[in-house]
PDB file as gemmi writes it, atoms N, CA and C in Angstrom:
CRYST1    1.000    1.000    1.000  90.00  90.00  90.00 P 1                      
ATOM      1  N   UNK A   1      98.463 159.377  61.858  1.00  0.00           N  
ATOM      2  CA  UNK A   1      98.836 158.059  61.391  1.00  0.00           C  
ATOM      3  C   UNK A   1      98.900 157.054  62.551  1.00  0.00           C  
ATOM      4  N   UNK A   2      99.382 157.506  63.702  1.00  0.00           N  
ATOM      5  CA  UNK A   2      99.493 156.617  64.854  1.00  0.00           C  
ATOM      6  C   UNK A   2      98.127 156.065  65.253  1.00  0.00           C  
ATOM      7  N   UNK A   3      97.083 156.896  65.160  1.00  0.00           N  
ATOM      8  CA  UNK A   3      95.765 156.436  65.571  1.00  0.00           C  
ATOM      9  C   UNK A   3      95.251 155.307  64.683  1.00  0.00           C  
ATOM     10  N   UNK A   4      95.782 155.193  63.477  1.00  0.00           N  
ATOM     11  CA  UNK A   4      95.420 154.095  62.593  1.00  0.00           C  
ATOM     12  C   UNK A   4      95.755 152.747  63.241  1.00  0.00           C  
ATOM     13  N   UNK A   5      96.816 152.727  64.020  1.00  0.00           N  
ATOM     14  CA  UNK A   5      97.265 151.497  64.673  1.00  0.00           C  
ATOM     15  C   UNK A   5      96.824 151.373  66.128  1.00  0.00           C  
ATOM     16  N   UNK A   6      96.443 152.463  66.749  1.00  0.00           N  
ATOM     17  CA  UNK A   6      96.157 152.418  68.191  1.00  0.00           C  
ATOM     18  C   UNK A   6      94.706 152.676  68.570  1.00  0.00           C  
ATOM     19  N   UNK A   7      93.929 153.290  67.697  1.00  0.00           N  
ATOM     20  CA  UNK A   7      92.562 153.669  68.066  1.00  0.00           C  
ATOM     21  C   UNK A   7      91.702 152.453  68.417  1.00  0.00           C  
ATOM     22  N   UNK A   8      91.605 151.493  67.517  1.00  0.00           N  
ATOM     23  CA  UNK A   8      90.778 150.309  67.766  1.00  0.00           C  
ATOM     24  C   UNK A   8      91.264 149.503  68.973  1.00  0.00           C  
ATOM     25  N   UNK A   9      92.563 149.198  69.089  1.00  0.00           N  
ATOM     26  CA  UNK A   9      93.001 148.476  70.293  1.00  0.00           C  
ATOM     27  C   UNK A   9      92.670 149.234  71.584  1.00  0.00           C  
ATOM     28  N   UNK A  10      92.825 150.542  71.565  1.00  0.00           N  
ATOM     29  CA  UNK A  10      92.533 151.335  72.758  1.00  0.00           C  
ATOM     30  C   UNK A  10      91.056 151.244  73.123  1.00  0.00           C  
ATOM     31  N   UNK A  11      90.176 151.214  72.112  1.00  0.00           N  
ATOM     32  CA  UNK A  11      88.744 151.062  72.382  1.00  0.00           C  
ATOM     33  C   UNK A  11      88.436 149.735  73.066  1.00  0.00           C  
ATOM     34  N   UNK A  12      89.284 148.744  72.839  1.00  0.00           N  
ATOM     35  CA  UNK A  12      89.104 147.426  73.434  1.00  0.00           C  
ATOM     36  C   UNK A  12      89.974 147.215  74.666  1.00  0.00           C  
ATOM     37  N   UNK A  13      90.563 148.285  75.166  1.00  0.00           N  
ATOM     38  CA  UNK A  13      91.354 148.211  76.394  1.00  0.00           C  
ATOM     39  C   UNK A  13      92.673 147.476  76.230  1.00  0.00           C  
ATOM     40  N   UNK A  14      93.269 147.584  75.048  1.00  0.00           N  
ATOM     41  CA  UNK A  14      94.520 146.881  74.776  1.00  0.00           C  
ATOM     42  C   UNK A  14      95.550 147.821  74.175  1.00  0.00           C  
ATOM     43  N   UNK A  15      96.781 147.373  74.243  1.00  0.00           N  
ATOM     44  CA  UNK A  15      97.829 148.047  73.493  1.00  0.00           C  
ATOM     45  C   UNK A  15      97.824 147.472  72.083  1.00  0.00           C  
ATOM     46  N   UNK A  16      98.566 148.113  71.208  1.00  0.00           N  
ATOM     47  CA  UNK A  16      98.690 147.609  69.837  1.00  0.00           C  
ATOM     48  C   UNK A  16      99.232 146.186  69.847  1.00  0.00           C  
ATOM     49  N   UNK A  17     100.253 145.923  70.660  1.00  0.00           N  
ATOM     50  CA  UNK A  17     100.908 144.610  70.680  1.00  0.00           C  
ATOM     51  C   UNK A  17     100.003 143.529  71.262  1.00  0.00           C  
ATOM     52  N   UNK A  18      99.229 143.861  72.276  1.00  0.00           N  
ATOM     53  CA  UNK A  18      98.275 142.896  72.831  1.00  0.00           C  
ATOM     54  C   UNK A  18      97.225 142.532  71.786  1.00  0.00           C  
ATOM     55  N   UNK A  19      96.748 143.537  71.081  1.00  0.00           N  
ATOM     56  CA  UNK A  19      95.740 143.300  70.053  1.00  0.00           C  
ATOM     57  C   UNK A  19      96.322 142.479  68.894  1.00  0.00           C  
ATOM     58  N   UNK A  20      97.544 142.775  68.519  1.00  0.00           N  
ATOM     59  CA  UNK A  20      98.203 142.024  67.451  1.00  0.00           C  
ATOM     60  C   UNK A  20      98.363 140.559  67.838  1.00  0.00           C  
ATOM     61  N   UNK A  21      98.775 140.303  69.077  1.00  0.00           N  
ATOM     62  CA  UNK A  21      98.937 138.924  69.557  1.00  0.00           C  
ATOM     63  C   UNK A  21      97.589 138.194  69.541  1.00  0.00           C  
ATOM     64  N   UNK A  22      96.546 138.848  70.019  1.00  0.00           N  
ATOM     65  CA  UNK A  22      95.208 138.257  70.039  1.00  0.00           C  
ATOM     66  C   UNK A  22      94.734 137.928  68.624  1.00  0.00           C  
ATOM     67  N   UNK A  23      94.867 138.882  67.716  1.00  0.00           N  
ATOM     68  CA  UNK A  23      94.406 138.685  66.341  1.00  0.00           C  
ATOM     69  C   UNK A  23      95.188 137.570  65.643  1.00  0.00           C  
ATOM     70  N   UNK A  24      96.492 137.527  65.860  1.00  0.00           N  
ATOM     71  CA  UNK A  24      97.298 136.481  65.230  1.00  0.00           C  
ATOM     72  C   UNK A  24      96.991 135.099  65.802  1.00  0.00           C  
ATOM     73  N   UNK A  25      96.722 135.015  67.082  1.00  0.00           N  
ATOM     74  CA  UNK A  25      96.379 133.716  67.687  1.00  0.00           C  
ATOM     75  C   UNK A  25      95.070 133.186  67.102  1.00  0.00           C  
ATOM     76  N   UNK A  26      94.079 134.047  66.969  1.00  0.00           N  
ATOM     77  CA  UNK A  26      92.811 133.614  66.378  1.00  0.00           C  
ATOM     78  C   UNK A  26      92.985 133.273  64.902  1.00  0.00           C  
ATOM     79  N   UNK A  27      93.761 134.073  64.189  1.00  0.00           N  
ATOM     80  CA  UNK A  27      93.995 133.811  62.770  1.00  0.00           C  
ATOM     81  C   UNK A  27      94.682 132.466  62.571  1.00  0.00           C  
ATOM     82  N   UNK A  28      95.633 132.140  63.430  1.00  0.00           N  
ATOM     83  CA  UNK A  28      96.324 130.850  63.331  1.00  0.00           C  
ATOM     84  C   UNK A  28      95.347 129.704  63.577  1.00  0.00           C  
ATOM     85  N   UNK A  29      94.499 129.841  64.582  1.00  0.00           N  
ATOM     86  CA  UNK A  29      93.502 128.806  64.874  1.00  0.00           C  
ATOM     87  C   UNK A  29      92.588 128.594  63.671  1.00  0.00           C  
ATOM     88  N   UNK A  30      92.113 129.683  63.075  1.00  0.00           N  
ATOM     89  CA  UNK A  30      91.232 129.566  61.909  1.00  0.00           C  
ATOM     90  C   UNK A  30      91.981 129.043  60.687  1.00  0.00           C  
ATOM     91  N   UNK A  31      93.248 129.378  60.530  1.00  0.00           N  
ATOM     92  CA  UNK A  31      94.032 128.869  59.398  1.00  0.00           C  
ATOM     93  C   UNK A  31      94.198 127.352  59.498  1.00  0.00           C  
ATOM     94  N   UNK A  32      94.503 126.873  60.693  1.00  0.00           N  
ATOM     95  CA  UNK A  32      94.650 125.425  60.892  1.00  0.00           C  
ATOM     96  C   UNK A  32      93.313 124.731  60.651  1.00  0.00           C  
ATOM     97  N   UNK A  33      92.242 125.299  61.186  1.00  0.00           N  
ATOM     98  CA  UNK A  33      90.911 124.728  60.970  1.00  0.00           C  
ATOM     99  C   UNK A  33      90.573 124.709  59.480  1.00  0.00           C  
ATOM    100  N   UNK A  34      90.914 125.766  58.776  1.00  0.00           N  
ATOM    101  CA  UNK A  34      90.642 125.838  57.337  1.00  0.00           C  
ATOM    102  C   UNK A  34      91.390 124.757  56.581  1.00  0.00           C  
ATOM    103  N   UNK A  35      92.643 124.514  56.960  1.00  0.00           N  
ATOM    104  CA  UNK A  35      93.424 123.454  56.325  1.00  0.00           C  
ATOM    105  C   UNK A  35      92.706 122.114  56.467  1.00  0.00           C  
ATOM    106  N   UNK A  36      92.268 121.797  57.678  1.00  0.00           N  
ATOM    107  CA  UNK A  36      91.575 120.532  57.910  1.00  0.00           C  
ATOM    108  C   UNK A  36      90.250 120.462  57.148  1.00  0.00           C  
ATOM    109  N   UNK A  37      89.536 121.579  57.065  1.00  0.00           N  
ATOM    110  CA  UNK A  37      88.271 121.593  56.325  1.00  0.00           C  
ATOM    111  C   UNK A  37      88.493 121.357  54.835  1.00  0.00           C  
ATOM    112  N   UNK A  38      89.520 121.971  54.257  1.00  0.00           N  
ATOM    113  CA  UNK A  38      89.827 121.752  52.840  1.00  0.00           C  
ATOM    114  C   UNK A  38      90.202 120.292  52.621  1.00  0.00           C  
ATOM    115  N   UNK A  39      91.039 119.758  53.495  1.00  0.00           N  
ATOM    116  CA  UNK A  39      91.462 118.360  53.379  1.00  0.00           C  
ATOM    117  C   UNK A  39      90.256 117.427  53.495  1.00  0.00           C  
ATOM    118  N   UNK A  40      89.361 117.730  54.421  1.00  0.00           N  
ATOM    119  CA  UNK A  40      88.143 116.938  54.601  1.00  0.00           C  
ATOM    120  C   UNK A  40      87.251 117.038  53.349  1.00  0.00           C  
ATOM    121  N   UNK A  41      87.226 118.213  52.728  1.00  0.00           N  
ATOM    122  CA  UNK A  41      86.445 118.375  51.509  1.00  0.00           C  
ATOM    123  C   UNK A  41      86.962 117.498  50.375  1.00  0.00           C  
ATOM    124  N   UNK A  42      88.274 117.336  50.312  1.00  0.00           N  
ATOM    125  CA  UNK A  42      88.883 116.506  49.269  1.00  0.00           C  
ATOM    126  C   UNK A  42      88.701 115.033  49.593  1.00  0.00           C  
ATOM    127  N   UNK A  43      88.924 114.682  50.856  1.00  0.00           N  
ATOM    128  CA  UNK A  43      88.800 113.295  51.312  1.00  0.00           C  
ATOM    129  C   UNK A  43      87.770 113.263  52.439  1.00  0.00           C  
ATOM    130  N   UNK A  44      86.494 113.083  52.095  1.00  0.00           N  
ATOM    131  CA  UNK A  44      85.437 113.132  53.119  1.00  0.00           C  
ATOM    132  C   UNK A  44      85.607 112.125  54.256  1.00  0.00           C  
ATOM    133  N   UNK A  45      86.302 111.030  54.020  1.00  0.00           N  
ATOM    134  CA  UNK A  45      86.491 110.035  55.083  1.00  0.00           C  
ATOM    135  C   UNK A  45      87.438 110.541  56.171  1.00  0.00           C  
ATOM    136  N   UNK A  46      88.224 111.568  55.857  1.00  0.00           N  
ATOM    137  CA  UNK A  46      89.141 112.149  56.840  1.00  0.00           C  
ATOM    138  C   UNK A  46      88.329 112.944  57.844  1.00  0.00           C  
ATOM    139  N   UNK A  47      88.428 112.570  59.102  1.00  0.00           N  
ATOM    140  CA  UNK A  47      87.687 113.320  60.121  1.00  0.00           C  
ATOM    141  C   UNK A  47      88.569 114.440  60.678  1.00  0.00           C  
ATOM    142  N   UNK A  48      87.931 115.548  60.931  1.00  0.00           N  
ATOM    143  CA  UNK A  48      88.639 116.724  61.442  1.00  0.00           C  
ATOM    144  C   UNK A  48      88.904 116.522  62.932  1.00  0.00           C  
ATOM    145  N   UNK A  49      90.152 116.706  63.378  1.00  0.00           N  
ATOM    146  CA  UNK A  49      90.440 116.575  64.815  1.00  0.00           C  
ATOM    147  C   UNK A  49      89.582 117.550  65.629  1.00  0.00           C  
ATOM    148  N   UNK A  50      89.077 117.090  66.734  1.00  0.00           N  
ATOM    149  CA  UNK A  50      88.127 117.868  67.544  1.00  0.00           C  
ATOM    150  C   UNK A  50      88.617 119.272  67.905  1.00  0.00           C  
ATOM    151  N   UNK A  51      89.889 119.470  68.246  1.00  0.00           N  
ATOM    152  CA  UNK A  51      90.292 120.851  68.586  1.00  0.00           C  
ATOM    153  C   UNK A  51      90.205 121.820  67.407  1.00  0.00           C  
ATOM    154  N   UNK A  52      90.109 121.289  66.190  1.00  0.00           N  
ATOM    155  CA  UNK A  52      90.119 122.155  65.010  1.00  0.00           C  
ATOM    156  C   UNK A  52      88.820 122.127  64.224  1.00  0.00           C  
ATOM    157  N   UNK A  53      87.794 121.424  64.734  1.00  0.00           N  
ATOM    158  CA  UNK A  53      86.520 121.474  64.025  1.00  0.00           C  
ATOM    159  C   UNK A  53      85.891 122.851  64.269  1.00  0.00           C  
ATOM    160  N   UNK A  54      84.910 123.173  63.480  1.00  0.00           N  
ATOM    161  CA  UNK A  54      84.348 124.526  63.538  1.00  0.00           C  
ATOM    162  C   UNK A  54      83.643 124.810  64.857  1.00  0.00           C  
ATOM    163  N   UNK A  55      83.035 123.815  65.453  1.00  0.00           N  
ATOM    164  CA  UNK A  55      82.359 124.030  66.736  1.00  0.00           C  
ATOM    165  C   UNK A  55      83.382 124.404  67.806  1.00  0.00           C  
ATOM    166  N   UNK A  56      84.470 123.638  67.882  1.00  0.00           N  
ATOM    167  CA  UNK A  56      85.499 123.933  68.890  1.00  0.00           C  
ATOM    168  C   UNK A  56      86.184 125.261  68.611  1.00  0.00           C  
ATOM    169  N   UNK A  57      86.447 125.542  67.343  1.00  0.00           N  
ATOM    170  CA  UNK A  57      87.107 126.798  66.989  1.00  0.00           C  
ATOM    171  C   UNK A  57      86.231 127.989  67.335  1.00  0.00           C  
ATOM    172  N   UNK A  58      84.957 127.906  67.009  1.00  0.00           N  
ATOM    173  CA  UNK A  58      84.058 129.015  67.335  1.00  0.00           C  
ATOM    174  C   UNK A  58      83.822 129.121  68.840  1.00  0.00           C  
ATOM    175  N   UNK A  59      83.801 128.009  69.526  1.00  0.00           N  
ATOM    176  CA  UNK A  59      83.677 128.021  70.987  1.00  0.00           C  
ATOM    177  C   UNK A  59      84.886 128.734  71.609  1.00  0.00           C  
ATOM    178  N   UNK A  60      86.089 128.454  71.064  1.00  0.00           N  
ATOM    179  CA  UNK A  60      87.302 129.125  71.534  1.00  0.00           C  
ATOM    180  C   UNK A  60      87.199 130.634  71.323  1.00  0.00           C  
ATOM    181  N   UNK A  61      86.713 131.036  70.155  1.00  0.00           N  
ATOM    182  CA  UNK A  61      86.551 132.458  69.871  1.00  0.00           C  
ATOM    183  C   UNK A  61      85.590 133.092  70.868  1.00  0.00           C  
ATOM    184  N   UNK A  62      84.454 132.462  71.093  1.00  0.00           N  
ATOM    185  CA  UNK A  62      83.472 133.027  72.025  1.00  0.00           C  
ATOM    186  C   UNK A  62      84.004 133.094  73.457  1.00  0.00           C  
ATOM    187  N   UNK A  63      84.718 132.041  73.891  1.00  0.00           N  
ATOM    188  CA  UNK A  63      85.316 132.066  75.239  1.00  0.00           C  
ATOM    189  C   UNK A  63      86.331 133.195  75.358  1.00  0.00           C  
ATOM    190  N   UNK A  64      87.141 133.361  74.327  1.00  0.00           N  
ATOM    191  CA  UNK A  64      88.167 134.402  74.346  1.00  0.00           C  
ATOM    192  C   UNK A  64      87.525 135.783  74.387  1.00  0.00           C  
ATOM    193  N   UNK A  65      86.513 136.000  73.565  1.00  0.00           N  
ATOM    194  CA  UNK A  65      85.834 137.295  73.567  1.00  0.00           C  
ATOM    195  C   UNK A  65      85.119 137.545  74.890  1.00  0.00           C  
ATOM    196  N   UNK A  66      84.552 136.495  75.468  1.00  0.00           N  
ATOM    197  CA  UNK A  66      83.877 136.647  76.758  1.00  0.00           C  
ATOM    198  C   UNK A  66      84.879 137.069  77.836  1.00  0.00           C  
ATOM    199  N   UNK A  67      86.055 136.457  77.831  1.00  0.00           N  
ATOM    200  CA  UNK A  67      87.092 136.841  78.799  1.00  0.00           C  
ATOM    201  C   UNK A  67      87.493 138.298  78.640  1.00  0.00           C  
ATOM    202  N   UNK A  68      87.471 138.758  77.396  1.00  0.00           N  
ATOM    203  CA  UNK A  68      87.867 140.145  77.110  1.00  0.00           C  
ATOM    204  C   UNK A  68      86.710 141.110  77.295  1.00  0.00           C  
ATOM    205  N   UNK A  69      85.534 140.603  77.678  1.00  0.00           N  
ATOM    206  CA  UNK A  69      84.327 141.414  77.886  1.00  0.00           C  
ATOM    207  C   UNK A  69      83.888 142.154  76.626  1.00  0.00           C  
ATOM    208  N   UNK A  70      84.119 141.544  75.478  1.00  0.00           N  
ATOM    209  CA  UNK A  70      83.711 142.165  74.227  1.00  0.00           C  
ATOM    210  C   UNK A  70      82.562 141.433  73.578  1.00  0.00           C  
ATOM    211  N   UNK A  71      82.001 140.468  74.271  1.00  0.00           N  
ATOM    212  CA  UNK A  71      80.921 139.692  73.670  1.00  0.00           C  
ATOM    213  C   UNK A  71      79.607 140.450  73.805  1.00  0.00           C  
ATOM    214  N   UNK A  72      78.777 140.295  72.828  1.00  0.00           N  
ATOM    215  CA  UNK A  72      77.482 140.990  72.832  1.00  0.00           C  
ATOM    216  C   UNK A  72      76.523 140.248  73.749  1.00  0.00           C  
TER     217      UNK A  72                                                      
END                                                                             
């Protein structure tokens, strides 16, 4: 049962808690971006703030993965 929580993080050179922090940080970024995208869909005149547009969000993901040496 323990390997259910530790196997994948260990493959990525992390502890369970480090992996949890990383996953939650990315999830929060995408959740905020999603909120702005839904709002923009309802009111197209509303512009999405640059830190939360999809280009910036995906750039953040790629930079983070590159730092972790997990990028393809």
